[in-house]
N, CA, C, O and the ligand as a Tripos MOL2 file, in Angstrom:
@<TRIPOS>MOLECULE
protein
  233   231    59     0     0
PROTEIN
NO_CHARGES

@<TRIPOS>ATOM
      1 N           0.8500   -1.1920    0.0000 N.3       1 MET1
      2 CA          0.0000    0.0000    0.0000 C.3       1 MET1
      3 C           0.8840    1.2390    0.0000 C.2       1 MET1
      4 O           1.9500    1.2680    0.6140 O.2       1 MET1
      5 N           0.4150    2.2480   -0.6990 N.am      2 TYR2
      6 CA          1.1110    3.5330   -0.7290 C.3       2 TYR2
      7 C           0.2340    4.5940   -0.0940 C.2       2 TYR2
      8 O          -0.9940    4.5600   -0.1860 O.2       2 TYR2
      9 N           0.8930    5.5230    0.5440 N.am      3 TYR3
     10 CA          0.1810    6.5460    1.3040 C.3       3 TYR3
     11 C           0.5340    7.9230    0.7680 C.2       3 TYR3
     12 O           1.7070    8.2200    0.5400 O.2       3 TYR3
     13 N          -0.4690    8.7650    0.5660 N.am      4 ASN4
     14 CA         -0.2390   10.1270    0.1070 C.3       4 ASN4
     15 C          -0.6620   11.0770    1.2090 C.2       4 ASN4
     16 O          -1.8520   11.2170    1.4940 O.2       4 ASN4
     17 N           0.3150   11.7330    1.8340 N.am      5 GLU5
     18 CA         -0.0200   12.6100    2.9550 C.3       5 GLU5
     19 C          -0.3960   14.0130    2.5070 C.2       5 GLU5
     20 O          -0.6940   14.8720    3.3360 O.2       5 GLU5
     21 N          -0.3840   14.2490    1.2080 N.am      6 THR6
     22 CA         -0.7650   15.5610    0.7060 C.3       6 THR6
     23 C          -2.2550   15.7750    0.9020 C.2       6 THR6
     24 O          -3.0630   14.9620    0.4520 O.2       6 THR6
     25 N          -2.6210   16.8430    1.5570 N.am      7 ILE7
     26 CA         -4.0330   17.1730    1.7670 C.3       7 ILE7
     27 C          -4.3490   18.4330    0.9800 C.2       7 ILE7
     28 O          -3.7190   19.4720    1.1750 O.2       7 ILE7
     29 N          -5.3180   18.3370    0.1000 N.am      8 ILE8
     30 CA         -5.7130   19.4780   -0.7250 C.3       8 ILE8
     31 C          -6.8400   20.2060   -0.0040 C.2       8 ILE8
     32 O          -7.9170   19.6340    0.1690 O.2       8 ILE8
     33 N          -6.6280   21.4580    0.4240 N.am      9 PRO9
     34 CA         -7.5970   22.1470    1.2840 C.3       9 PRO9
     35 C          -9.0160   22.1850    0.7060 C.2       9 PRO9
     36 O          -9.9680   21.8520    1.4110 O.2       9 PRO9
     37 N          -9.1720   22.5750   -0.5320 N.am     10 GLN10
     38 CA        -10.5180   22.6640   -1.1050 C.3      10 GLN10
     39 C         -10.5850   21.9180   -2.4300 C.2      10 GLN10
     40 O         -11.3790   22.2720   -3.3020 O.2      10 GLN10
     41 N          -9.7820   20.9210   -2.5820 N.am     11 GLY11
     42 CA         -9.7270   20.1920   -3.8470 C.3      11 GLY11
     43 C         -10.7290   19.0680   -3.9230 C.2      11 GLY11
     44 O         -11.6060   18.9480   -3.0680 O.2      11 GLY11
     45 N         -10.6050   18.2590   -4.9250 N.am     12 GLY12
     46 CA        -11.5540   17.1860   -5.1610 C.3      12 GLY12
     47 C         -11.4270   16.0420   -4.1890 C.2      12 GLY12
     48 O         -12.2700   15.1450   -4.1850 O.2      12 GLY12
     49 N         -10.3820   16.0440   -3.3510 N.am     13 SER13
     50 CA        -10.2020   14.9310   -2.4340 C.3      13 SER13
     51 C         -10.9160   15.1690   -1.1190 C.2      13 SER13
     52 O         -10.7090   14.4220   -0.1630 O.2      13 SER13
     53 N         -11.7520   16.1930   -1.0510 N.am     14 ASN14
     54 CA        -12.4730   16.4730    0.1850 C.3      14 ASN14
     55 C         -13.8490   15.8290    0.1860 C.2      14 ASN14
     56 O         -14.5250   15.7640   -0.8410 O.2      14 ASN14
     57 N         -14.2410   15.3620    1.3400 N.am     15 LEU15
     58 CA        -15.5820   14.8050    1.5160 C.3      15 LEU15
     59 C         -16.5080   15.9090    2.0200 C.2      15 LEU15
     60 O         -16.1880   16.6220    2.9710 O.2      15 LEU15
     61 N         -17.6580   16.0350    1.3670 N.am     16 LYS16
     62 CA        -18.6300   17.0460    1.7720 C.3      16 LYS16
     63 C         -19.4330   16.5090    2.9570 C.2      16 LYS16
     64 O         -20.0930   15.4760    2.8510 O.2      16 LYS16
     65 N         -19.3710   17.2170    4.0830 N.am     17 ILE17
     66 CA        -20.1160   16.7980    5.2740 C.3      17 ILE17
     67 C         -21.4610   17.5100    5.3140 C.2      17 ILE17
     68 O         -22.5060   16.8780    5.4700 O.2      17 ILE17
     69 N         -21.4250   18.8310    5.1700 N.am     18 THR18
     70 CA        -22.6440   19.6160    5.0040 C.3      18 THR18
     71 C         -22.3920   20.5570    3.8270 C.2      18 THR18
     72 O         -21.3510   20.4730    3.1750 O.2      18 THR18
     73 N         -23.3420   21.4510    3.5570 N.am     19 ALA19
     74 CA        -23.2370   22.3310    2.3960 C.3      19 ALA19
     75 C         -21.9450   23.1400    2.4130 C.2      19 ALA19
     76 O         -21.3820   23.4230    1.3560 O.2      19 ALA19
     77 N         -21.4700   23.5140    3.5940 N.am     20 PHE20
     78 CA        -20.3120   24.4040    3.6680 C.3      20 PHE20
     79 C         -19.1710   23.8210    4.4910 C.2      20 PHE20
     80 O         -18.2530   24.5410    4.8820 O.2      20 PHE20
     81 N         -19.2280   22.5230    4.7530 N.am     21 TYR21
     82 CA        -18.2570   21.9230    5.6510 C.3      21 TYR21
     83 C         -17.6660   20.6790    5.0010 C.2      21 TYR21
     84 O         -18.3920   19.7760    4.5840 O.2      21 TYR21
     85 N         -16.3510   20.6460    4.9230 N.am     22 PHE22
     86 CA        -15.6700   19.5570    4.2210 C.3      22 PHE22
     87 C         -14.6040   18.9390    5.1180 C.2      22 PHE22
     88 O         -14.0710   19.5880    6.0180 O.2      22 PHE22
     89 N         -14.3100   17.6830    4.8540 N.am     23 ALA23
     90 CA        -13.2220   17.0080    5.5560 C.3      23 ALA23
     91 C         -12.1880   16.5300    4.5470 C.2      23 ALA23
     92 O         -12.5320   15.9250    3.5310 O.2      23 ALA23
     93 N         -10.9300   16.8020    4.8300 N.am     24 ALA24
     94 CA         -9.8570   16.3060    3.9710 C.3      24 ALA24
     95 C          -9.7490   14.7900    4.1130 C.2      24 ALA24
     96 O          -9.9420   14.2380    5.1960 O.2      24 ALA24
     97 N          -9.4420   14.1420    3.0170 N.am     25 LEU25
     98 CA         -9.2880   12.6900    3.0180 C.3      25 LEU25
     99 C          -7.8370   12.3180    2.7820 C.2      25 LEU25
    100 O          -7.1330   12.9530    1.9960 O.2      25 LEU25
    101 N          -7.4060   11.2800    3.4770 N.am     26 GLU26
    102 CA         -6.0920   10.7010    3.2020 C.3      26 GLU26
    103 C          -6.3180    9.3670    2.5020 C.2      26 GLU26
    104 O          -7.2160    8.6080    2.8640 O.2      26 GLU26
    105 N          -5.5080    9.0990    1.5170 N.am     27 TYR27
    106 CA         -5.7070    7.9250    0.6780 C.3      27 TYR27
    107 C          -4.6060    6.9090    0.8450 C.2      27 TYR27
    108 O          -3.4340    7.2480    1.0060 O.2      27 TYR27
    109 N          -5.0100    5.6540    0.8040 N.am     28 TYR28
    110 CA         -4.0720    4.5340    0.7200 C.3      28 TYR28
    111 C          -4.4010    3.7760   -0.5600 C.2      28 TYR28
    112 O          -5.5570    3.4310   -0.8060 O.2      28 TYR28
    113 N          -3.3890    3.5200   -1.3650 N.am     29 VAL29
    114 CA         -3.6070    2.9010   -2.6660 C.3      29 VAL29
    115 C          -2.7430    1.6550   -2.8180 C.2      29 VAL29
    116 O          -1.5460    1.6880   -2.5340 O.2      29 VAL29
    117 N          -3.3470    0.5570   -3.2650 N.am     30 CYS30
    118 CA         -2.6050   -0.6440   -3.6200 C.3      30 CYS30
    119 C          -2.2040   -0.5340   -5.0870 C.2      30 CYS30
    120 O          -3.0620   -0.4480   -5.9650 O.2      30 CYS30
    121 N          -0.8920   -0.5370   -5.3520 N.am     31 ILE31
    122 CA         -0.4520   -0.3530   -6.7400 C.3      31 ILE31
    123 C          -0.4760   -1.6670   -7.5180 C.2      31 ILE31
    124 O          -0.1510   -1.6750   -8.7050 O.2      31 ILE31
    125 N          -0.8440   -2.7540   -6.8950 N.am     32 ASP32
    126 CA         -0.9870   -4.0120   -7.6270 C.3      32 ASP32
    127 C          -2.3430   -4.1080   -8.3130 C.2      32 ASP32
    128 O          -2.4310   -4.5370   -9.4630 O.2      32 ASP32
    129 N          -3.4010   -3.7100   -7.6100 N.am     33 CYS33
    130 CA         -4.7450   -3.8610   -8.1760 C.3      33 CYS33
    131 C          -5.5030   -2.5390   -8.2900 C.2      33 CYS33
    132 O          -6.5790   -2.5010   -8.8860 O.2      33 CYS33
    133 N          -4.9630   -1.4560   -7.7310 N.am     34 GLY34
    134 CA         -5.6210   -0.1610   -7.8460 C.3      34 GLY34
    135 C          -6.6380    0.1160   -6.7650 C.2      34 GLY34
    136 O          -7.3090    1.1470   -6.8070 O.2      34 GLY34
    137 N          -6.7740   -0.7760   -5.7980 N.am     35 TYR35
    138 CA         -7.7440   -0.5540   -4.7230 C.3      35 TYR35
    139 C          -7.3670    0.6840   -3.9100 C.2      35 TYR35
    140 O          -6.2020    0.8810   -3.5670 O.2      35 TYR35
    141 N          -8.3710    1.5200   -3.6050 N.am     36 VAL36
    142 CA         -8.1510    2.7640   -2.8680 C.3      36 VAL36
    143 C          -8.9820    2.7480   -1.5950 C.2      36 VAL36
    144 O         -10.1720    2.4340   -1.6270 O.2      36 VAL36
    145 N          -8.3550    3.0860   -0.4770 N.am     37 GLU37
    146 CA         -9.0570    3.3240    0.7810 C.3      37 GLU37
    147 C          -8.8660    4.7860    1.1320 C.2      37 GLU37
    148 O          -7.8040    5.3510    0.8660 O.2      37 GLU37
    149 N          -9.8690    5.4070    1.7210 N.am     38 SER38
    150 CA         -9.7270    6.8080    2.1340 C.3      38 SER38
    151 C         -10.1620    6.9560    3.5810 C.2      38 SER38
    152 O         -11.0760    6.2730    4.0440 O.2      38 SER38
    153 N          -9.4880    7.8640    4.2940 N.am     39 TYR39
    154 CA         -9.7260    8.0610    5.7190 C.3      39 TYR39
    155 C          -9.8260    9.5400    6.0590 C.2      39 TYR39
    156 O          -9.1420   10.3810    5.4750 O.2      39 TYR39
    157 N         -10.6960    9.8340    7.0210 N.am     40 ILE40
    158 CA        -10.7110   11.1490    7.6620 C.3      40 ILE40
    159 C          -9.9230   11.0080    8.9520 C.2      40 ILE40
    160 O         -10.2420   10.1540    9.7790 O.2      40 ILE40
    161 N          -8.9000   11.8320    9.1380 N.am     41 THR41
    162 CA         -8.0550   11.6880   10.3250 C.3      41 THR41
    163 C          -8.2690   12.7950   11.3440 C.2      41 THR41
    164 O          -7.7350   12.7370   12.4510 O.2      41 THR41
    165 N          -9.0620   13.8210   10.9660 N.am     42 ASN42
    166 CA         -9.3060   14.9300   11.8880 C.3      42 ASN42
    167 C         -10.5050   14.5800   12.7780 C.2      42 ASN42
    168 O         -11.6220   14.4630   12.2750 O.2      42 ASN42
    169 N         -10.2950   14.4100   14.0980 N.am     43 PRO43
    170 CA        -11.4030   14.0100   14.9900 C.3      43 PRO43
    171 C         -12.5320   15.0230   15.0320 C.2      43 PRO43
    172 O         -13.6780   14.6500   15.2840 O.2      43 PRO43
    173 N         -12.2410   16.2940   14.7930 N.am     44 ASN44
    174 CA        -13.3020   17.3060   14.7700 C.3      44 ASN44
    175 C         -14.2680   17.0630   13.6100 C.2      44 ASN44
    176 O         -15.4760   17.2620   13.7400 O.2      44 ASN44
    177 N         -13.7230   16.6360   12.4890 N.am     45 LYS45
    178 CA        -14.5620   16.3460   11.3150 C.3      45 LYS45
    179 C         -15.4240   15.1100   11.5700 C.2      45 LYS45
    180 O         -16.5830   15.0550   11.1610 O.2      45 LYS45
    181 N         -14.8510   14.1290   12.2440 N.am     46 LEU46
    182 CA        -15.6210   12.9220   12.5640 C.3      46 LEU46
    183 C         -16.7650   13.2550   13.5120 C.2      46 LEU46
    184 O         -17.8640   12.7150   13.3860 O.2      46 LEU46
    185 N         -16.5010   14.1420   14.4570 N.am     47 GLN47
    186 CA        -17.5470   14.5740   15.3800 C.3      47 GLN47
    187 C         -18.6600   15.2910   14.6190 C.2      47 GLN47
    188 O         -19.8400   15.1230   14.9260 O.2      47 GLN47
    189 N         -18.2740   16.0930   13.6220 N.am     48 LYS48
    190 CA        -19.2600   16.8100   12.8100 C.3      48 LYS48
    191 C         -20.1650   15.8300   12.0660 C.2      48 LYS48
    192 O         -21.3760   16.0370   11.9860 O.2      48 LYS48
    193 N         -19.5870   14.7820   11.5300 N.am     49 ILE49
    194 CA        -20.3720   13.7580   10.8370 C.3      49 ILE49
    195 C         -21.3210   13.0720   11.8180 C.2      49 ILE49
    196 O         -22.4740   12.7910   11.4910 O.2      49 ILE49
    197 N         -20.8200   12.8090   13.0180 N.am     50 HIS50
    198 CA        -21.6590   12.2120   14.0570 C.3      50 HIS50
    199 C         -22.8840   13.0880   14.3370 C.2      50 HIS50
    200 O         -23.9780   12.5780   14.5750 O.2      50 HIS50
    201 N         -22.6870   14.4140   14.3050 N.am     51 GLU51
    202 CA        -23.7780   15.3460   14.6000 C.3      51 GLU51
    203 C         -24.7330   15.4990   13.4230 C.2      51 GLU51
    204 O         -25.9400   15.6430   13.6230 O.2      51 GLU51
    205 N         -24.2150   15.4700   12.2110 N.am     52 LYS52
    206 CA        -24.9970   15.8940   11.0410 C.3      52 LYS52
    207 C         -25.5660   14.7620   10.1960 C.2      52 LYS52
    208 O         -26.5830   14.9340    9.5250 O.2      52 LYS52
    209 N         -24.9160   13.6170   10.2280 N.am     53 TRP53
    210 CA        -25.3520   12.5530    9.3260 C.3      53 TRP53
    211 C         -26.2780   11.5840   10.0410 C.2      53 TRP53
    212 O         -26.2410   11.4550   11.2640 O.2      53 TRP53
    213 N         -27.0950   10.9170    9.2710 N.am     54 ALA54
    214 CA        -28.0070    9.9100    9.8230 C.3      54 ALA54
    215 C         -27.2240    8.6300   10.1030 C.2      54 ALA54
    216 O         -26.3640    8.2190    9.3240 O.2      54 ALA54
    217 N         -27.5450    8.0180   11.2280 N.am     55 LYS55
    218 CA        -26.9010    6.7620   11.5840 C.3      55 LYS55
    219 C         -27.5390    5.6090   10.7980 C.2      55 LYS55
    220 O         -28.7620    5.5130   10.6960 O.2      55 LYS55
    221 N         -26.6950    4.7470   10.2510 N.am     56 VAL56
    222 CA        -27.2080    3.5980    9.4980 C.3      56 VAL56
    223 C         -27.7920    2.5810   10.4620 C.2      56 VAL56
    224 O         -27.1540    2.1790   11.4350 O.2      56 VAL56
    225 N         -29.0340    2.1700   10.1670 N.am     57 LYS57
    226 CA        -29.6900    1.1820   11.0340 C.3      57 LYS57
    227 C         -29.2670   -0.2180   10.6300 C.2      57 LYS57
    228 O         -29.1520   -0.5280    9.4440 O.2      57 LYS57
    229 N         -29.0370   -1.0570   11.6230 N.am     58 ASN58
    230 CA        -28.6200   -2.4380   11.3560 C.3      58 ASN58
    231 C         -29.8200   -3.3100   11.0020 C.2      58 ASN58
    232 O         -29.6610   -4.5030   10.7450 O.2      58 ASN58
    233 ZN         -4.3240   -4.8890   -4.3110 Zn       59 ZN59
@<TRIPOS>BOND
     1     1     2 1
     2     2     3 1
     3     3     4 2
     4     3     5 am
     5     5     6 1
     6     6     7 1
     7     7     8 2
     8     7     9 am
     9     9    10 1
    10    10    11 1
    11    11    12 2
    12    11    13 am
    13    13    14 1
    14    14    15 1
    15    15    16 2
    16    15    17 am
    17    17    18 1
    18    18    19 1
    19    19    20 2
    20    19    21 am
    21    21    22 1
    22    22    23 1
    23    23    24 2
    24    23    25 am
    25    25    26 1
    26    26    27 1
    27    27    28 2
    28    27    29 am
    29    29    30 1
    30    30    31 1
    31    31    32 2
    32    31    33 am
    33    33    34 1
    34    34    35 1
    35    35    36 2
    36    35    37 am
    37    37    38 1
    38    38    39 1
    39    39    40 2
    40    39    41 am
    41    41    42 1
    42    42    43 1
    43    43    44 2
    44    43    45 am
    45    45    46 1
    46    46    47 1
    47    47    48 2
    48    47    49 am
    49    49    50 1
    50    50    51 1
    51    51    52 2
    52    51    53 am
    53    53    54 1
    54    54    55 1
    55    55    56 2
    56    55    57 am
    57    57    58 1
    58    58    59 1
    59    59    60 2
    60    59    61 am
    61    61    62 1
    62    62    63 1
    63    63    64 2
    64    63    65 am
    65    65    66 1
    66    66    67 1
    67    67    68 2
    68    67    69 am
    69    69    70 1
    70    70    71 1
    71    71    72 2
    72    71    73 am
    73    73    74 1
    74    74    75 1
    75    75    76 2
    76    75    77 am
    77    77    78 1
    78    78    79 1
    79    79    80 2
    80    79    81 am
    81    81    82 1
    82    82    83 1
    83    83    84 2
    84    83    85 am
    85    85    86 1
    86    86    87 1
    87    87    88 2
    88    87    89 am
    89    89    90 1
    90    90    91 1
    91    91    92 2
    92    91    93 am
    93    93    94 1
    94    94    95 1
    95    95    96 2
    96    95    97 am
    97    97    98 1
    98    98    99 1
    99    99   100 2
   100    99   101 am
   101   101   102 1
   102   102   103 1
   103   103   104 2
   104   103   105 am
   105   105   106 1
   106   106   107 1
   107   107   108 2
   108   107   109 am
   109   109   110 1
   110   110   111 1
   111   111   112 2
   112   111   113 am
   113   113   114 1
   114   114   115 1
   115   115   116 2
   116   115   117 am
   117   117   118 1
   118   118   119 1
   119   119   120 2
   120   119   121 am
   121   121   122 1
   122   122   123 1
   123   123   124 2
   124   123   125 am
   125   125   126 1
   126   126   127 1
   127   127   128 2
   128   127   129 am
   129   129   130 1
   130   130   131 1
   131   131   132 2
   132   131   133 am
   133   133   134 1
   134   134   135 1
   135   135   136 2
   136   135   137 am
   137   137   138 1
   138   138   139 1
   139   139   140 2
   140   139   141 am
   141   141   142 1
   142   142   143 1
   143   143   144 2
   144   143   145 am
   145   145   146 1
   146   146   147 1
   147   147   148 2
   148   147   149 am
   149   149   150 1
   150   150   151 1
   151   151   152 2
   152   151   153 am
   153   153   154 1
   154   154   155 1
   155   155   156 2
   156   155   157 am
   157   157   158 1
   158   158   159 1
   159   159   160 2
   160   159   161 am
   161   161   162 1
   162   162   163 1
   163   163   164 2
   164   163   165 am
   165   165   166 1
   166   166   167 1
   167   167   168 2
   168   167   169 am
   169   169   170 1
   170   170   171 1
   171   171   172 2
   172   171   173 am
   173   173   174 1
   174   174   175 1
   175   175   176 2
   176   175   177 am
   177   177   178 1
   178   178   179 1
   179   179   180 2
   180   179   181 am
   181   181   182 1
   182   182   183 1
   183   183   184 2
   184   183   185 am
   185   185   186 1
   186   186   187 1
   187   187   188 2
   188   187   189 am
   189   189   190 1
   190   190   191 1
   191   191   192 2
   192   191   193 am
   193   193   194 1
   194   194   195 1
   195   195   196 2
   196   195   197 am
   197   197   198 1
   198   198   199 1
   199   199   200 2
   200   199   201 am
   201   201   202 1
   202   202   203 1
   203   203   204 2
   204   203   205 am
   205   205   206 1
   206   206   207 1
   207   207   208 2
   208   207   209 am
   209   209   210 1
   210   210   211 1
   211   211   212 2
   212   211   213 am
   213   213   214 1
   214   214   215 1
   215   215   216 2
   216   215   217 am
   217   217   218 1
   218   218   219 1
   219   219   220 2
   220   219   221 am
   221   221   222 1
   222   222   223 1
   223   223   224 2
   224   223   225 am
   225   225   226 1
   226   226   227 1
   227   227   228 2
   228   227   229 am
   229   229   230 1
   230   230   231 1
   231   231   232 2
@<TRIPOS>SUBSTRUCTURE
     1 MET1         2 RESIDUE 1 A MET
     2 TYR2         6 RESIDUE 1 A TYR
     3 TYR3        10 RESIDUE 1 A TYR
     4 ASN4        14 RESIDUE 1 A ASN
     5 GLU5        18 RESIDUE 1 A GLU
     6 THR6        22 RESIDUE 1 A THR
     7 ILE7        26 RESIDUE 1 A ILE
     8 ILE8        30 RESIDUE 1 A ILE
     9 PRO9        34 RESIDUE 1 A PRO
    10 GLN10       38 RESIDUE 1 A GLN
    11 GLY11       42 RESIDUE 1 A GLY
    12 GLY12       46 RESIDUE 1 A GLY
    13 SER13       50 RESIDUE 1 A SER
    14 ASN14       54 RESIDUE 1 A ASN
    15 LEU15       58 RESIDUE 1 A LEU
    16 LYS16       62 RESIDUE 1 A LYS
    17 ILE17       66 RESIDUE 1 A ILE
    18 THR18       70 RESIDUE 1 A THR
    19 ALA19       74 RESIDUE 1 A ALA
    20 PHE20       78 RESIDUE 1 A PHE
    21 TYR21       82 RESIDUE 1 A TYR
    22 PHE22       86 RESIDUE 1 A PHE
    23 ALA23       90 RESIDUE 1 A ALA
    24 ALA24       94 RESIDUE 1 A ALA
    25 LEU25       98 RESIDUE 1 A LEU
    26 GLU26      102 RESIDUE 1 A GLU
    27 TYR27      106 RESIDUE 1 A TYR
    28 TYR28      110 RESIDUE 1 A TYR
    29 VAL29      114 RESIDUE 1 A VAL
    30 CYS30      118 RESIDUE 1 A CYS
    31 ILE31      122 RESIDUE 1 A ILE
    32 ASP32      126 RESIDUE 1 A ASP
    33 CYS33      130 RESIDUE 1 A CYS
    34 GLY34      134 RESIDUE 1 A GLY
    35 TYR35      138 RESIDUE 1 A TYR
    36 VAL36      142 RESIDUE 1 A VAL
    37 GLU37      146 RESIDUE 1 A GLU
    38 SER38      150 RESIDUE 1 A SER
    39 TYR39      154 RESIDUE 1 A TYR
    40 ILE40      158 RESIDUE 1 A ILE
    41 THR41      162 RESIDUE 1 A THR
    42 ASN42      166 RESIDUE 1 A ASN
    43 PRO43      170 RESIDUE 1 A PRO
    44 ASN44      174 RESIDUE 1 A ASN
    45 LYS45      178 RESIDUE 1 A LYS
    46 LEU46      182 RESIDUE 1 A LEU
    47 GLN47      186 RESIDUE 1 A GLN
    48 LYS48      190 RESIDUE 1 A LYS
    49 ILE49      194 RESIDUE 1 A ILE
    50 HIS50      198 RESIDUE 1 A HIS
    51 GLU51      202 RESIDUE 1 A GLU
    52 LYS52      206 RESIDUE 1 A LYS
    53 TRP53      210 RESIDUE 1 A TRP
    54 ALA54      214 RESIDUE 1 A ALA
    55 LYS55      218 RESIDUE 1 A LYS
    56 VAL56      222 RESIDUE 1 A VAL
    57 LYS57      226 RESIDUE 1 A LYS
    58 ASN58      230 RESIDUE 1 A ASN
    59 ZN59       233 GROUP 0 **** ****
């Protein structure tokens, strides 16, 4: 897996949380098959999602 620590402040790699609130994503990429994982590492952004998004029911 390869890791890109570059965070683009308002670029396409941001996840939209609300209309005006975005979280930067960090990506991990497997160069054998192209699989991509993305993570939010800022705990404040995760808290915002907890407040704003609907919880998935099991
Ligand atoms: Zn792979």
